[in-house]
C-alpha positions as CSV (number, residue, x, y, z in Angstrom):
1,M,48.0,112.3,133.1
2,A,49.0,111.4,129.5
3,S,52.8,110.9,129.0
4,I,54.6,113.1,126.5
5,D,56.0,111.6,123.4
6,F,59.5,112.9,123.3
7,S,60.8,110.8,120.2
8,P,60.5,113.8,117.7
9,A,62.6,115.9,120.1
10,I,65.2,113.3,120.8
11,T,65.5,112.6,117.0
12,A,66.0,116.0,116.3
13,I,68.7,116.3,119.1
14,E,70.5,113.2,117.8
15,Q,70.8,114.4,114.3
16,A,72.1,117.9,115.3
17,K,75.6,118.8,115.9
18,N,75.6,122.5,116.6
19,I,72.6,123.5,118.8
20,L,71.5,126.9,119.7
21,V,69.3,127.0,123.0
22,L,67.2,130.1,123.7
23,P,65.4,130.9,127.0
24,S,62.5,133.3,127.1
25,S,63.1,137.0,128.2
26,P,63.2,138.3,130.8
27,P,64.8,135.1,132.1
28,D,63.5,133.3,135.3
29,G,64.4,130.3,137.2
30,D,62.5,127.9,134.8
31,S,63.8,129.2,131.6
32,L,67.2,129.5,132.8
33,G,67.2,126.2,134.4
34,S,66.0,124.6,131.3
35,A,68.4,126.3,128.9
36,L,71.5,125.4,131.2
37,A,70.3,121.9,131.8
38,F,70.2,121.4,128.0
39,Y,73.7,123.1,127.7
40,L,75.3,120.6,130.2
41,A,73.4,117.6,129.2
42,L,73.9,117.9,125.4
43,Q,77.7,118.6,125.8
44,K,77.9,115.2,127.3
45,K,76.4,113.8,124.1
46,G,79.1,115.5,122.2
47,K,77.3,118.4,120.8
48,N,78.3,122.1,120.4
49,V,75.8,123.9,122.4
50,T,75.4,127.7,122.7
51,V,72.9,129.5,125.0
52,V,71.9,133.0,124.1
53,C,69.7,135.6,126.2
54,A,68.9,139.0,125.1
55,D,68.5,140.1,128.8
56,P,71.3,139.5,131.5
57,V,70.9,136.8,134.0
58,P,69.4,138.2,137.2
59,D,71.7,138.4,140.3
60,A,69.5,135.8,142.2
61,Y,70.1,133.3,139.6
62,K,73.9,133.7,139.0
63,F,74.6,131.0,141.4
64,L,73.1,128.4,138.9
65,P,75.7,126.0,137.4
66,D,77.3,127.4,134.4
67,S,75.2,130.6,134.4
68,Q,78.3,132.5,133.2
69,S,78.2,130.5,129.8
70,I,75.1,132.3,128.8
71,E,76.0,134.7,125.9
72,A,74.4,138.1,125.4
73,D,75.3,138.7,121.8
74,Y,72.0,138.4,120.0
75,N,73.5,139.1,116.6
76,L,73.9,135.5,115.5
77,D,75.1,133.8,112.4
78,H,75.7,137.0,110.4
79,D,79.0,136.1,109.2
80,F,79.8,136.9,105.6
81,I,82.0,134.2,104.2
82,V,84.2,134.6,101.2
83,K,85.5,131.3,99.9
84,V,88.7,131.1,97.7
85,D,89.6,127.8,96.0
86,V,93.2,127.4,96.3
87,S,93.3,123.8,95.2
88,Q,95.5,124.8,92.2
89,T,97.6,127.5,93.7
90,G,97.9,126.8,97.3
91,F,98.5,129.9,99.4
92,K,101.6,131.2,101.4
93,N,100.1,134.2,103.3
94,L,96.8,135.8,104.2
95,Q,96.4,139.4,105.2
96,Y,93.8,142.0,105.5
97,E,93.6,145.7,105.8
98,V,90.8,148.3,106.2
99,K,91.1,151.3,104.1
100,D,88.5,153.9,103.1
101,N,85.8,151.8,105.0
102,K,86.7,148.8,102.7
103,V,88.2,145.5,103.9
104,N,91.1,144.5,101.5
105,I,91.7,140.8,101.8
106,I,95.3,140.0,100.4
107,I,96.1,136.3,99.7
108,T,99.5,135.4,98.4
109,P,99.6,132.0,96.4
110,E,102.3,129.5,96.7
111,H,102.4,129.4,93.0
112,G,100.3,130.3,89.9
113,E,97.5,133.0,90.1
114,I,94.4,133.3,92.0
115,K,91.7,134.4,89.6
116,P,88.1,135.9,90.3
117,E,86.4,132.6,89.2
118,H,88.3,131.0,92.2
119,L,86.2,133.2,94.6
120,S,82.7,132.5,95.9
121,I,80.4,134.1,98.5
122,D,78.5,131.9,101.1
123,Q,75.5,133.6,102.8
124,E,73.6,130.4,103.4
125,S,75.6,128.4,105.6
126,S,75.0,128.4,109.3
127,K,77.1,127.5,112.3
128,F,73.8,126.1,113.9
129,D,71.6,123.3,112.6
130,L,68.9,123.2,115.4
131,I,67.3,125.9,117.6
132,I,65.8,124.8,120.9
133,T,63.5,127.3,122.6
134,V,62.5,126.6,126.2
135,D,59.7,128.1,128.4
136,T,58.8,130.4,125.4
137,A,55.1,130.8,124.6
138,E,55.7,133.0,121.6
139,L,58.8,133.8,119.6
140,K,58.6,137.5,120.5
141,Q,59.5,136.6,124.0
142,L,62.9,135.9,122.8
143,G,63.3,139.6,122.3
144,K,66.2,140.9,120.3
145,V,67.5,137.3,119.8
146,Y,64.6,136.7,117.5
147,E,64.1,140.1,116.1
148,S,67.7,140.3,114.9
149,N,67.8,136.8,113.4
150,L,64.6,136.3,111.6
151,D,66.3,134.5,108.7
152,L,67.7,131.9,111.1
153,F,64.4,131.0,112.4
154,E,63.1,130.5,108.8
155,K,65.8,128.1,107.7
156,L,66.5,126.1,110.8
157,T,64.4,123.5,112.7
158,V,62.9,124.9,115.8
159,L,62.2,122.6,118.6
160,N,59.7,124.2,121.0
161,I,59.5,122.8,124.7
162,D,57.1,124.6,126.9
163,H,54.3,124.4,129.4
164,H,52.4,127.6,128.8
165,P,48.6,127.1,127.8
166,S,49.2,130.2,125.5
167,N,52.0,128.6,123.5
168,A,51.8,129.5,119.8
169,Q,53.0,126.2,118.5
170,F,55.7,128.1,116.5
171,G,58.2,125.3,116.1
172,Q,58.6,122.5,113.5
173,I,58.6,120.3,116.6
174,N,56.3,121.2,119.5
175,I,56.6,119.6,122.9
176,V,53.9,121.7,124.9
177,N,52.0,120.4,127.9
178,P,50.1,123.0,129.9
179,D,49.6,120.4,132.6
180,K,53.2,120.4,133.6
181,A,54.3,122.7,136.5
182,S,57.4,123.7,134.8
183,T,59.5,123.2,131.8
184,T,62.1,121.7,133.8
185,L,59.7,119.2,134.9
186,M,59.3,118.2,131.2
187,L,63.0,118.1,130.6
188,T,63.2,115.8,133.7
189,E,61.0,113.4,131.9
190,L,62.8,113.8,128.5
191,F,66.2,113.0,130.1
192,Q,64.6,109.9,131.8
193,T,63.5,109.0,128.3
194,Y,66.7,109.9,126.4
195,D,69.4,108.9,128.8
196,M,68.9,109.0,132.6
197,S,72.7,109.1,133.3
198,L,72.9,112.6,131.9
199,I,71.4,114.0,135.2
200,D,74.3,114.6,137.6
201,S,74.1,116.9,140.6
202,D,74.5,120.1,138.7
203,I,71.8,119.2,136.1
204,A,69.5,118.1,138.8
205,T,70.0,121.5,140.7
206,L,69.1,123.3,137.6
207,L,66.0,121.2,137.0
208,L,64.8,121.6,140.5
209,A,65.4,125.4,140.4
210,G,62.9,125.6,137.6
211,L,60.5,123.5,139.4
212,I,60.8,125.4,142.7
213,T,60.5,128.9,141.3
214,D,57.5,127.9,139.0
215,T,55.5,126.5,141.8
216,G,56.4,129.3,144.2
217,S,58.3,126.8,146.4
218,F,55.5,124.4,146.0
219,Q,52.9,126.9,147.2
220,N,51.1,127.7,143.9
221,S,48.0,126.1,142.6
222,N,50.0,124.3,139.9
223,T,51.8,122.1,142.4
224,T,50.8,118.6,141.7
225,P,51.8,115.2,143.1
226,E,53.8,114.7,139.9
227,A,55.8,117.9,140.9
228,F,56.6,116.4,144.4
229,D,57.5,113.2,142.8
230,A,60.1,115.0,140.4
231,A,61.5,117.0,143.2
232,A,62.2,113.8,145.3
233,L,63.8,112.3,142.4
234,L,66.0,115.2,141.5
235,I,67.0,115.6,145.2
236,G,67.9,111.8,145.2
237,L,70.1,112.6,142.2
238,G,72.0,115.3,144.0
239,A,70.0,118.4,143.5
240,R,71.1,121.1,146.1
241,Q,67.6,122.2,147.3
242,Q,68.9,124.3,150.2
243,E,71.4,126.1,147.9
244,I,68.4,127.1,145.8
245,I,66.3,128.2,148.6
246,R,69.1,130.3,150.0
247,H,69.9,132.2,147.0
248,I,66.5,132.7,145.5
249,Y,64.5,133.3,148.7
250,K,66.8,134.0,151.7
251,T,69.4,136.3,150.0
252,K,68.4,139.8,149.2
253,E,70.8,142.7,148.5
254,L,70.2,146.1,150.3
255,H,69.1,147.7,147.1
256,T,66.7,145.0,146.3
257,L,65.3,145.4,149.9
258,R,64.8,149.1,149.1
259,L,63.1,148.5,145.8
260,W,60.6,145.9,147.4
261,G,59.9,148.6,150.1
262,R,58.9,151.0,147.3
263,V,56.7,148.6,145.6
264,L,55.0,147.5,148.9
265,S,54.5,151.2,149.7
266,N,52.8,151.8,146.2
267,I,50.2,149.1,147.0
268,Q,46.5,150.1,145.9
269,T,43.4,148.2,146.5
270,D,40.0,148.1,145.0
271,Y,37.7,146.2,147.3
272,D,34.8,146.5,145.1
273,H,36.3,144.7,142.1
274,K,38.7,142.5,144.4
275,M,41.8,144.0,142.8
276,V,45.4,144.8,144.3
277,W,48.1,146.3,142.4
278,S,51.3,148.1,142.7
279,T,53.7,150.0,140.4
280,V,57.2,150.4,140.0
281,S,58.8,153.3,137.6
282,Q,62.2,154.0,136.2
283,A,62.3,156.8,139.0
284,D,61.8,154.1,141.6
285,F,64.7,152.0,140.2
286,K,67.1,155.1,140.1
287,D,66.1,156.2,143.6
288,T,66.7,152.8,145.0
289,N,69.9,152.2,142.9
290,S,68.3,148.8,141.7
291,K,67.9,147.1,138.4
292,E,64.8,145.9,136.7
293,S,65.6,142.3,137.3
294,D,65.6,142.9,141.0
295,I,62.1,142.9,141.2
296,G,62.3,139.1,141.3
297,D,59.2,137.4,142.8
298,I,57.7,140.3,144.9
299,I,54.3,139.7,143.0
300,D,54.1,136.6,144.9
301,E,54.7,138.5,148.2
302,L,51.7,140.8,147.2
303,L,49.6,137.8,146.3
304,S,50.3,136.1,149.7
305,N,49.4,139.3,151.5
306,A,46.2,140.1,149.8
307,P,43.9,137.2,150.8
308,E,40.6,138.8,149.6
309,A,41.9,139.9,146.3
310,E,41.1,137.9,143.1
311,V,43.4,139.8,140.8
312,V,47.0,140.9,141.8
313,M,49.0,142.9,139.4
314,L,52.5,144.5,139.3
315,F,53.3,147.2,136.6
316,K,56.9,147.7,135.8
317,E,58.1,150.7,133.7
318,L,61.0,149.2,131.5
319,S,64.0,151.2,130.3
320,D,62.9,151.0,126.6
321,G,59.6,152.8,127.5
322,A,57.4,149.5,127.4
323,T,55.2,148.8,130.3
324,H,55.4,145.1,131.7
325,V,52.5,143.8,133.9
326,S,52.7,140.6,135.8
327,M,49.4,139.2,136.8
328,R,48.3,136.6,139.4
329,T,44.7,135.3,140.2
330,T,43.3,133.5,143.1
331,T,40.5,131.7,141.5
332,D,40.1,129.9,138.2
333,E,36.9,132.0,137.6
334,V,39.5,134.8,136.4
335,N,41.8,133.7,133.8
336,A,45.1,135.7,133.9
337,S,46.2,134.2,130.6
338,K,43.2,135.4,128.6
339,I,43.5,138.9,130.1
340,A,47.2,139.0,129.3
341,Q,46.4,138.0,125.8
342,I,44.4,141.1,125.2
343,F,47.4,143.2,125.8
344,G,49.8,140.9,123.6
345,G,50.9,138.6,126.4
346,G,50.1,135.2,127.8
347,G,50.9,132.6,130.4
348,H,48.9,130.5,132.6
349,R,45.4,130.5,134.0
350,R,46.6,132.0,137.4
351,A,50.0,133.6,136.2
352,A,50.5,135.6,133.3
353,G,52.2,138.8,131.9
354,A,52.3,141.2,129.0
355,N,54.5,143.9,127.6
356,I,52.6,147.0,126.5
357,L,54.3,149.0,123.9
358,D,53.6,152.6,122.5
359,Q,51.9,153.8,125.7
360,E,53.1,156.1,128.4
361,F,53.5,154.3,131.8
362,T,50.6,155.8,133.6
363,Q,48.4,155.5,130.6
364,A,49.3,151.8,130.2
365,V,48.6,151.1,133.8
366,Q,45.2,152.8,133.6
367,M,44.3,150.9,130.4
368,V,44.9,147.6,132.1
369,L,43.1,148.6,135.2
370,D,40.1,149.8,133.3
371,Y,39.8,146.6,131.5
372,V,40.2,144.2,134.4
373,K,37.8,146.4,136.8
374,N,35.1,146.1,133.8
375,E,35.6,142.4,133.6
376,Q,35.4,142.0,137.4
377,A,32.2,144.3,137.6
378,E,30.5,142.2,135.0
379,R,31.6,138.8,136.6
380,L,30.9,139.9,140.1
381,Q,27.5,141.3,139.2
382,A,26.6,138.0,137.4
383,V,27.8,136.0,140.4
384,A,25.7,137.9,143.1
385,P,22.2,137.5,141.6
386,A,23.1,133.8,140.8
387,K,23.9,133.2,144.6
388,A,20.8,135.0,145.6
389,F,18.6,132.9,143.2
390,A,20.2,129.7,144.5
391,L,19.6,130.7,148.0
392,A,15.9,131.6,147.3
393,E,15.5,128.2,145.5
394,T,16.8,126.3,148.5
395,A,15.2,128.3,151.3
396,P,12.2,126.4,152.9
397,A,8.8,128.0,152.5
398,V,7.7,129.6,155.7
399,E,3.9,130.1,156.4
400,A,2.9,133.2,157.9
401,M,1.7,132.8,161.5
402,P,-1.4,134.6,162.7
403,V,-0.7,137.4,165.2
404,A,-3.2,138.6,167.9
405,V,-3.0,142.3,168.4
406,A,-4.5,143.7,171.6
407,P,-6.8,146.5,171.4
408,A,-5.2,150.0,171.8
409,E,-6.6,150.8,175.3
410,A,-5.2,147.4,176.6
411,M,-1.5,148.0,175.3
412,P,0.7,148.5,178.3
413,E,2.5,151.8,178.7
414,P,5.9,152.1,177.1
415,M,8.9,151.4,179.3
416,P,11.1,154.4,180.1
417,A,14.4,154.6,178.1
418,V,17.5,153.2,179.6
419,E,20.9,154.5,178.8
420,P,23.3,151.8,177.6
421,V,26.3,150.8,179.8
422,V,29.6,150.4,177.9
423,E,32.4,148.9,179.9
424,P,36.0,149.6,178.8
425,V,38.0,146.9,177.0
426,A,41.7,146.6,177.7
427,E,43.8,146.6,174.5
428,T,45.8,143.5,174.1
């Protein structure tokens, strides 16, 4: 597997002083682990680091080191700066008052007079000089952080670090490798190249958390020998593996269990098209007193309990009216990422998702189901004749054997019918 050239990323980080780190939304173990690992590591390098996420940190991930440092205010860098040159007058006092919806700024000089030409307005300066996006295939996955700060993304360098095949290469610097099991695996390699001493036990825990969650605790098909090697390295550096497992996989609040029960009771199957899906509506969240983030990794539970399915989907009605579909596939013949891209999403070959806007929940669900059923019908219909043809090609030719038929008068009388005997079988 080809090594990654991290030198452009390291140069950009070295040249920056004030860094904005953005995980994708909704946040998961990989995006949060990556963002917080950067937060802690770059502070060690003397950088001012801010992490902002449009969505709250799910309860299951609040145990992650420094998760409370993630800010929710997505209105960034919108300060309106008024500059006053006091080099000739000095100033004794500064006050302000709000009157008639106007802000009056009152500056008292030490001597002389402050004149209009001493004033200037600065709308171009920014408190950030580098943006780092992690585990983000497209800028729209940053949600309101991107939507509310378009000008910021236009004037600052964006360092894009990700492992999704559908990544849009939106940064001035793009470090993207779909062969990597997680973005935190890429960061592990980056820190090894940059400065291995940066990885303490907290950072190792964050990096391992992303690796564990994105590989489904090393059960998914993206689990590689490289992933195991990285896990061993991080545990050796102090990563708290049992803490990760306990909080993410073994600790569930009662309302989360109720929600999972509702999702499991909503399971539907289509054996002809090898599909399994479930839905969770806003009514389900309300009835179980749960939040959207409580869904967690239940789709992986659906996947593990649907061995005959090739496509597993979970549809979630969001509070803003959109519909989120999470998709998993069990064969490389069905590309989840390509299906998700049809609906404006993306991801990996066997794990992807999309948000569907401007559609009522049941309509959005039916639209995706119809598309996937049609794709599966065409694919399965093409596979069946191909298999039959291959079987016919390999089957040995059999010559017809002559059969001697006795004359009718020589045929024996038919045996009388015998009723079958059925013995009872004990249930076990």
